N, C-alpha and C positions, 0 to 999 in steps of 0.2 A: 609339801608337795602340792597340795590343793591350792594354796595361796599363789604358788608359782604359775599354775595353770590359769588362775583368775587374772593374774598380772599380764600374762601373754595374751589372753583373750581381750583384755582391756586395751592393750597396746595395738593388737590387731584391729579392733573396732575403731580405735582412734585413727589409725593409718588409713583404714578404709574410708572413714568419714572425710579425712583430709583429701584422699584421692577422689572421692565423690565430689567434694567441693571444687577441686581443681578441674575435674571433668566437666562439672556444670558450668564453670567459668569459661572453659574452652568451647563448650557447646554454645553458650550465649554469644561468645565472640564470633564463632562460625556463623551463627544465625544472623547476626547483625551484618557481617561481611556479605553473606548471601543476599540479604535484603537490599543492601547497597548496590550490589552487582546487578540484581534484578531491576532496580530503579534506573540504573545507568542504561541497561539494555532497552527498557521501555522508552526512555527518553530518546535514545538513539533511533529506535524504530519509528517513533513519532516524528522526529526530525526528517527521517528518510521519506516517510509518507507525505509530509508537508512539501518536501522538495520535489517529489514525483508529481504531486498535485499541481504545484506551481509550474513545473515544466509542461505538463499536459495543458494547463490553461494558456500558457504562452504559445504553445504550438497551435491551439485552436484559434487564438487571436491572429497569429501569422497567417493561418489558412484562410480566415475570414478576410483579412486585408488583401490577400492574393486573389480571392474569389470576387471581391467587389469590382475591380476593374474588368475582369473577364465577364462578369454578369452584364455589365453595360454593353460589351461587345456581343454577347450572346443574345441580348434583347434586340439589338440592331440586326444581327444575323437572322434571328428567328422571325423578325418582322419582314425582312426581305424574302425569306423562305416561304412565309405564309402568302405573300403576294404572288410569288412565282408558282406556289402550289395551287392557288386559286386559278391561275391562268392554265395550268396543266389540267386541272379538273374540267375546265371548260372545253379543252381540246379533246380529251379522252372520249366523251360521249359521241362526238362527231365521227371519230375513228371507228367506234363500235357500230354506229348507225351505217356507216359506209360498208362495213364488213357484212351486213345482213343481206 
């Protein structure tokens, strides 16, 4: 009877060891799969960041190109405004003096 219990315990231990080994294999597979998935996500995020950065860069370049012609016009406009502003400044004190 004692020998039968020992045999059952040995069988039980062997089956547990076998299950543990299979479990460890599955855990290792899952771990590898999770690491691969994480690497894919990181790569995808990195590509998305690069894409956004490139789009932002392009937008800034387009904005600069649009502003360059308008800056030339603004400089011409501001030069004429300054000239007319100087004339207005000369006129204003005479109006004030006349008001006294």
